[in-house]
Structure formats: C-alpha cells, structure tokens
C-alpha positions in Angstrom: 58.4 97.5 98.8 59.5 98.8 95.4 61.1 96.4 93.1 64.8 96.5 92.9 66.4 97.7 89.7 69.9 96.9 88.5 72.8 99.4 88.2 74.3 97.5 85.5 72.6 95.8 82.5 74.6 93.6 80.2 73.9 94.1 76.7 72.1 91.6 74.5 74.7 90.9 71.7 74.9 89.1 68.6 73.4 85.7 68.0 74.3 83.8 71.3 77.1 86.0 72.0 75.0 87.1 75.1 74.3 83.4 75.7 72.8 81.7 78.8 76.1 81.4 80.4 77.0 85.1 80.3 73.4 86.1 81.5 73.7 83.6 84.2 77.1 84.8 85.3 76.0 88.3 85.4 72.8 87.7 87.1 74.6 86.0 90.0 76.2 89.1 90.9 72.9 90.8 91.5 72.9 92.8 88.1 70.8 92.1 85.0 72.1 89.6 82.9 70.7 89.6 79.5 70.4 87.0 76.7 70.2 87.7 73.0 66.9 86.5 71.6 68.2 86.5 68.1 68.1 83.1 66.0 67.8 81.1 69.0 65.8 78.5 67.0 68.7 77.9 64.8 71.4 78.0 67.7 69.5 75.4 69.7 69.2 73.0 66.4 73.0 73.6 65.8 74.1 72.9 69.5 71.9 69.7 69.1 73.6 68.7 66.0 76.9 69.3 67.5 76.2 66.5 70.1 75.3 68.8 73.1 78.4 67.5 74.7 77.6 68.9 78.1 73.9 67.9 78.1 72.7 71.4 78.8 70.1 71.6 76.0 68.5 68.5 76.7 68.4 69.0 80.3 66.7 72.3 79.7 64.1 70.5 77.2 63.4 68.1 79.8 62.0 70.8 81.7 60.0 72.1 78.9 56.2 72.0 80.0 55.2 70.3 76.8 57.4 67.0 76.8 56.1 65.8 73.3 57.5 69.0 71.7 60.9 68.4 73.5 60.9 65.0 72.2 60.1 65.9 68.5 62.9 68.6 68.5 65.7 66.3 70.0 64.5 63.4 67.5 64.9 65.8 64.5 68.1 67.6 65.5 70.1 66.0 68.1 73.3 63.8 66.7 74.9 61.7 69.5 78.5 62.7 69.5 78.1 65.4 67.1 78.1 65.8 63.3 81.5 65.4 61.3 83.4 68.8 61.4 83.1 69.0 57.4 79.5 68.2 57.3 76.9 70.8 56.9 74.4 71.6 59.5 71.0 70.6 58.7 68.8 73.8 58.3 65.8 74.5 59.7 63.1 76.1 57.6 63.3 79.9 57.4 60.7 81.6 59.5 57.9 83.1 57.3 54.6 85.2 58.2 52.8 81.8 58.1 54.9 79.5 60.3 54.3 76.0 60.8 53.5 74.4 63.9 56.9 72.8 64.1 58.6 76.1 63.3 56.8 77.7 66.3 57.5 74.6 68.4 61.4 75.4 67.8 61.1 78.9 68.4 59.2 78.6 71.7 61.3 75.9 72.9 64.6 77.5 72.2 63.8 80.8 73.7 62.5 78.6 77.0 65.8 76.9 76.8 68.1 79.9 76.7 66.1 81.7 79.7 65.7 78.4 81.7 69.5 78.1 81.7 70.1 81.8 82.4 67.9 81.5 85.4 69.4 78.3 86.6 71.1 78.1 90.1 70.1 81.6 91.4 67.0 83.7 92.2 67.9 87.1 90.5 66.2 88.5 87.6 67.2 87.8 83.8 66.2 89.7 80.6 66.0 89.1 76.8 67.0 91.4 74.1 65.0 91.3 70.9 65.5 93.2 67.7 62.3 95.1 66.5 63.5 94.5 62.9 63.2 90.9 63.2 59.6 90.8 63.5 58.3 87.5 62.2 59.7 85.3 65.2 58.6 87.7 67.9 55.4 86.3 68.9 56.3 82.6 69.6 59.8 84.0 70.9 58.1 86.2 73.5 55.9 83.3 74.5 59.1 81.1 74.9 60.8 83.3 77.3 57.8 83.9 79.2 57.2 80.4 79.8 60.5 80.2 81.2 59.8 83.2 83.6 61.8 85.8 81.9 62.0 89.3 84.2 62.7 91.8 81.4 62.1 92.0 77.7 64.3 94.7 76.0 63.9 95.7 72.4 65.6 98.3 70.1 66.4 98.4 66.4 63.0 99.9 65.6 59.8 101.1 67.3 58.4 98.5 69.4 55.2 100.2 70.5 53.2 97.0 70.0 55.2 95.0 72.4 53.9 96.1 75.8 50.4 95.3 74.9 51.4 91.9 73.5 53.1 91.0 76.8 49.8 91.7 78.5 48.0 89.5 76.2 50.3 86.7 76.2 50.5 86.7 79.9 46.8 85.9 80.2 47.0 83.3 77.3 45.1 85.2 74.8 45.6 84.9 71.2 47.7 87.7 69.5 48.7 89.4 66.1 51.3 91.9 65.3 51.5 93.8 62.1 54.7 93.7 60.3 56.4 96.0 58.0 55.7 95.2 54.2 57.0 97.2 51.5 54.4 98.2 49.0 51.5 97.3 51.0 48.1 97.6 49.6 44.3 96.7 50.9 45.0 93.2 49.1 47.7 92.2 51.5 47.3 90.7 55.1 50.4 92.0 57.0 49.8 90.5 60.2 51.6 87.4 62.2 49.6 85.6 64.7 50.3 83.3 67.5 47.7 81.4 69.7 48.9 80.0 72.9 45.7 77.8 73.2 46.5 76.0 69.9 50.4 75.8 70.7 49.6 74.3 74.0 47.1 71.8 72.8 49.3 68.9 73.9 49.2 70.4 77.5 47.6 68.1 80.1 47.3 70.8 82.8 45.4 74.2 82.3 47.1 76.7 80.2 49.2 78.8 82.4 48.8 82.5 83.6 52.4 83.7 83.0 54.2 86.6 84.8 54.2 89.7 82.7 57.9 90.8 82.3 58.9 94.4 82.5 59.6 95.9 79.2 62.6 98.5 78.6 62.6 100.1 75.0 65.9 100.9 73.7 65.8 104.4 72.3 68.2 106.9 70.8 66.3 110.1 71.4 63.9 111.7 73.7 61.4 112.2 71.1 61.1 108.4 70.4 61.0 107.7 74.1 58.1 110.1 74.8 56.2 108.5 71.9 56.5 105.1 73.3 55.8 106.2 76.8 52.4 107.8 75.6 51.3 105.7 72.6 52.4 102.1 73.1 49.8 99.4 73.4 50.8 98.9 77.1 52.9 100.1 79.9 56.6 100.7 79.0 58.4 100.1 82.3 61.7 102.2 81.4 64.1 103.0 78.7 67.8 102.1 77.7 69.0 105.3 75.9 71.7 104.3 73.5 74.6 106.4 72.1 76.1 105.9 68.5 79.3 104.6 69.9 77.4 101.3 70.9 77.9 98.1 69.1 75.6 96.3 66.8 73.1 98.2 65.0 72.9 102.1 65.6 69.9 104.4 65.0 70.7 106.3 61.8 71.8 109.9 62.5 69.0 112.5 62.3 70.5 114.2 59.4 71.0 111.7 56.8 73.3 111.4 53.8 76.6 113.1 55.3 79.6 110.8 55.8 83.2 111.2 56.9 86.1 110.4 54.7 86.0 106.7 55.7 82.4 106.4 54.7 81.0 106.5 58.1 77.6 108.1 58.9 78.1 111.6 60.8 76.3 111.9 64.0 75.7 115.7 65.3 74.3 117.6 68.2 70.6 116.6 67.0 71.7 113.2 67.9 72.4 113.7 71.6 69.4 112.7 73.6 67.9 115.2 76.0 68.1 113.5 79.3 66.1 115.9 81.1 63.2 115.3 78.8 63.7 111.5 79.2 63.7 112.0 83.1 60.4 113.8 83.0 58.7 110.8 81.4 59.0 109.5 85.1 60.4 106.2 84.0 63.6 104.7 85.0 66.3 104.9 82.3 69.7 103.3 81.6 72.7 105.0 79.5 74.4 102.9 77.1 77.3 103.3 74.5 80.4 104.7 76.1 79.6 103.9 79.8 82.1 101.3 80.4 84.3 103.0 83.0 83.5 103.5 86.9 83.5 107.4 86.3 81.0 107.0 83.5 78.8 104.9 85.7 79.0 107.6 88.4 78.2 110.5 85.8 75.1 108.4 84.6 73.8 108.1 88.2 74.6 111.8 88.7 72.5 112.8 85.5 69.3 110.8 86.8 69.9 107.5 85.3 69.3 104.3 87.3 72.5 103.1 85.8 74.1 102.0 82.7 73.9 99.1 80.1 77.2 97.7 78.9 77.8 95.3 76.0 81.2 95.2 74.5 83.2 94.8 77.7 81.3 91.6 78.4 81.6 90.4 74.7 85.1 89.2 75.2 85.0 87.7 78.7 85.2 84.0 79.4 81.5 83.4 79.6 80.4 85.3 76.4 79.6 83.1 73.2 82.1 84.3 71.0 84.8 81.7 70.0 88.1 81.7 72.0 90.1 82.6 68.9 87.6 85.7 68.5 88.4 86.7 71.9 92.2 86.0 71.9 92.5 88.1 68.6 90.5 90.9 69.7 92.1 91.4 73.3 95.7 90.7 71.8 94.9 93.5 69.2 93.5 95.7 71.8 96.8 95.3 74.0 98.8 96.2 70.7 96.4 99.3 70.0 95.5 97.7 66.6 91.6 97.5 67.0 89.6 99.6 64.7 85.7 99.7 64.7 84.1 100.9 61.6 80.4 102.3 61.5 79.4 100.5 58.1 76.4 102.3 56.6 75.7 99.4 54.1 76.7 96.2 55.6 73.5 95.5 57.3 70.4 94.3 55.2 68.3 96.3 57.7 69.5 99.6 56.3 70.8 100.5 60.0 74.4 101.4 60.6 76.2 98.5 61.9 79.4 98.5 63.9 82.2 96.1 62.5 85.6 95.5 64.3 88.0 95.4 61.5 90.2 92.2 61.4 91.9 90.8 58.4 90.8 87.3 59.0 87.0 88.3 59.0 84.4 89.5 56.2 85.4 92.9 57.0 88.4 92.2 54.7 87.2 93.0 51.2 89.0 90.1 49.7 87.2 87.6 51.8 84.0 89.3 51.3 84.4 88.9 47.6 85.3 85.3 47.8 81.9 84.4 49.4 79.0 83.3 47.2 75.7 85.1 48.0 73.3 82.8 49.7 70.2 83.4 51.8 69.6 80.3 54.1 68.7 81.6 57.3 66.5 84.7 56.4 66.4 86.7 59.8 67.0 89.8 58.1 64.7 89.6 55.0 62.2 92.2 54.2 58.7 91.6 53.5 57.0 92.9 50.3 53.7 92.5 48.5 53.6 90.6 45.3 51.2 91.5 42.5 48.7 89.0 43.5 48.6 90.6 47.0 50.6 87.8 48.8 53.6 88.6 51.0 57.0 87.6 49.6 60.4 87.9 51.1 63.8 89.4 49.6 67.0 90.2 51.4 69.6 92.8 50.0 72.3 90.4 50.8 70.9 87.4 49.0 72.1 86.5 45.3 71.8 89.9 43.4 69.7 88.2 40.6 67.1 86.8 42.9 66.9 90.0 44.8 66.1 92.0 41.5 63.7 89.3 40.3 61.7 90.2 43.3 61.7 93.8 42.7 64.7 95.1 44.5 66.9 97.7 43.4 70.6 97.0 42.6 71.9 99.9 44.7 70.4 98.4 47.8 72.7 95.1 47.2 76.1 96.9 47.2 78.3 96.2 50.2 75.7 94.1 51.9 76.8 91.2 54.0 75.2 88.2 55.3 75.0 88.9 59.0 73.0 85.8 59.8 75.6 83.4 58.7 78.5 85.6 60.1 76.9 85.8 63.7 76.5 82.3 63.8 80.1 81.5 62.7 81.2 84.2 65.5 79.9 81.7 68.2 81.3 78.5 66.7 78.4 77.3 64.4 79.8 78.2 61.1 77.8 76.7 58.1 79.6 74.3 55.7 78.1 75.4 52.4 78.1 73.2 49.1 81.6 72.9 47.8 83.0 73.1 51.2 83.0 76.8 51.9 83.0 77.5 55.6 81.0 80.7 56.5 83.3 83.5 57.8 82.9 85.6 60.7 82.2 89.3 61.0 82.6 90.7 64.5 80.5 93.4 65.8 81.3 95.7 68.8 81.3 99.2 70.3 83.9 101.6 70.0 85.1 100.4 73.5 86.7 97.1 71.8 89.7 99.4 71.5 90.3 99.1 75.2 89.0 95.5 76.3 92.7 94.5 77.1 92.2 96.6 80.2 90.1 93.8 81.8 92.6 90.9 81.2 95.9 90.5 83.4 99.3 91.1 81.4 100.0 88.2 79.4 96.6 86.7 79.4 93.4 87.1 77.4 91.0 85.7 80.1 88.8 87.6 82.4 85.4 87.0 83.8 82.0 88.7 83.7 82.3 89.4 87.6 85.6 91.0 86.8 83.7 93.6 84.6 81.0 94.1 87.1 83.7 94.5 90.0 85.6 97.1 87.6 82.3 98.9 86.6 81.0 99.1 90.4 84.3 100.3 91.7 83.4 102.9 94.6 79.7 102.4 94.3 77.0 100.6 96.2 76.9 97.3 94.0 73.4 96.2 95.0 70.5 96.9 92.8 68.7 100.1 93.6 65.1 100.8 94.4 62.8 101.9 91.7 
C-alpha cells in the first residue's frame, strides 16, 4: 500500500512559534504537524531556566537514549522555580563550524525533545522545518530529530541539495560532512562542518541504532529549482512545497532584482510565478504555500494537481502556537479592526532574503524602538562565514555592532536597516533576553499576508481559536483524511 500523504501541512514558523504543542495538535487531526527546527538548542536552555513548570522538557529528556547527556543539560540549565524575571538568561555558546561536544549534545537533545513531544500521544506523522541558510547546526539537528523518529524533513531558504544524501547516511549511522557557504573562500579554507554519530553516541551502552530515513520535502519558489533538486540532489527528494511570495517569514528574492514599489518592497512579477505543470511533470507530490488558507483555494490547489497545501499564518495565532498570548491578542484584534499591515522588508533579515514583517507600533517594526536598541550579536544563528587572511573561517553578521562588522571586512551598506531576528524571534515566544543595563529584547512579528484576516477564525468578541478549528475550516467540503501518494 502506498503511504498516506497529508492534504494540509502546517508551516514551520519562527523559533518555536511552530512548537511541539502546535505540531502535536495538527498531527492528531491526521494532517501534518511541523515543528520549527530554528534555534531549538537555545529554546530548550531557556525553557529549563524558566523552571520547566509543566515538566515537559525534563520528561522528554528522560526519554533521550543517552541519559548522561540529558543529565548534563539539566544540571547546566535547569533552575528550580525559574530565574528571576529581571535576570538575564545564561546564554549557550554560539554554534560555529567546529562545535564542541557539549554544543552538539544540546543541539541533538533539543531537536529530539521537540519531536518527541510533538509525536507523544498519537501515531500520526510529524515533520520538522529547517532553514538552509542556518547551516552550521544542521547535522546534529538532523540526527536529533531522527533519533526521535521524525517522519518528514522540510527545508527552504536556500538550495538544500545536500540534505537527502545526508539523511541517507545518518540513518545508517555513518559520519557526515556538509560544505557551508564561506565568503572569499580560497584553497586554504576548510569549508566543511562534520558530525559523527559514533563519536556522539560513545556513551550509548546499546549498539548504535539504525534510524528510519524521513521523507524530504524541498521548499521551492520555482520549477527551475524544483527540477534541479529532483535531478541533482545527493539523494531522493520525496516532494516539494511550492511557496508563493505572500507566504510569511523569508521569501525567495524576485527573479528580477533591484525593483521596488513606493513603499520599498521588492516587486514580484510573472517570472516569479512557478510553472505547476513543469513541477507536476517531475512525478513528485507537491503542496502549494502562500495564499492557500481558504477552502476554495485548497480545492483549487488539488484541481491544479497538488497533493494539498501548506498553511502557516492561520496556525500562527491559534491557541497552541508558541507566540505569546499578548501577540495573538494584539494581531487578532487588529485584524478584526482591519488594521493589520504586512510589509515585505528587503533589508531586515541578515540573510539578505526579503522578510515579511507585521507592522505593529509596540514591536521593532517601529523605527523609534528599532533605533533605541543597541546592536549586539549574542546568539549568532544568522551569521555569515568568511575566510580570514590566514585561511581560517570567521563569522560576522550585518546586524551586529557596525564597527565589529566593518572590522571583519563587511561593508557599511550591508548593515543599514538590519534587525536582530535571533533575539526578536525568541522574544516573540516569551524568552526575551535581558541585556546589560536592563534592556529587554523586543519582538518583531513575521507572518504572511493572511495575517490581515486571521480574525475570521476567532468567534466574535474572542481572540481564541484552535488548530483543529483551522483544519476544519480549510477542509470544509473535502475528504479530510490524508490522500494516497
């Protein structure tokens, strides 16, 4: 029998917006719940420092197959009763291309924890979404989600052609390496990150496990990229999520660069519309994303040959998502009052990709609040690798202090308008850092254009709705079970 494929994929959003609770709730309906794999190591560390009040983190760590690693993490980060509200979090070391064993332990365990909890209490598939642009944590993160039995790996924000083959090797327990993007690379440099399951699991008493190889779905914005990945990846690409520019988070840049509307947003044209017939000819299942959060749009996607749709923003403000209650209330109320504006910011993200930002006065989308923040880079997920004069790899971020960036060979124009997404995305889910001097990191909300209309899911006078409500709405009039491949 062919495997069952979901009609609805819930998008992997933010850092812990698509957390284990949301993925668990969606997967229980028979559709595909997806966790965000971004910054899960710092998320776990901060949840533990907040006291892990419901005990979920420690319960999942108790299931980790190498107890000594779980114990070390709890001993290092757990604070009984939680840290004081005005005290800073203890930061974990920034991940580099030569991570320590402790760094890898936190990455593997954190990814295991999130998938373990997302799969708990039901037997349906769960996925994880990673960003190709965040390359250094990828190998231990993949191993962590595979240890927990993840069923799907989704990846976009780049060209993830190495990932399918890495999944094949990790499933067999082989050592792996992955080339990272390094600015100014010469023959002197060593642009590879490496991970050894055998070395990592040296404290494992039992035999190193053979792990199920998850399905790999590449997130693409064009048929050209889909064809390249289908034919030139290192292993099997099992399907595609085809994303349109109205989707939230990072968008692919327009094919024609350098053109902006009066508001400063990049202009997308006919060349940016993917050729669905060409994608269908690849013979892989595909899902459409960005602007497919209405029942008639789901039906249209199916009629166009898609297996289904991926939807993010509609789930972002539901009860189970990781956004703070304040953010959910503010955006849903603004949506009800027709006051939500989503801006495609061409420069906010250090990645250089256009980034969708909800314009809210109390967030760092407000220029006044943005200017009040002193630049700091203390998390480093979106740093860029560059080769130093001595051939060694260094790291810089256009959002770090300008003088620091320039001293590393960066250009002044690359720093203008850049925002610290790392700290903001953590603030969005209730883990804002308290910096020196008492400054509390501010929020910066990313959502697709559909944020303007999310109030349609909440009853009149309320800002509460569930993930199941969204599934029910999207599948109105459809057969709600997953479909055959």
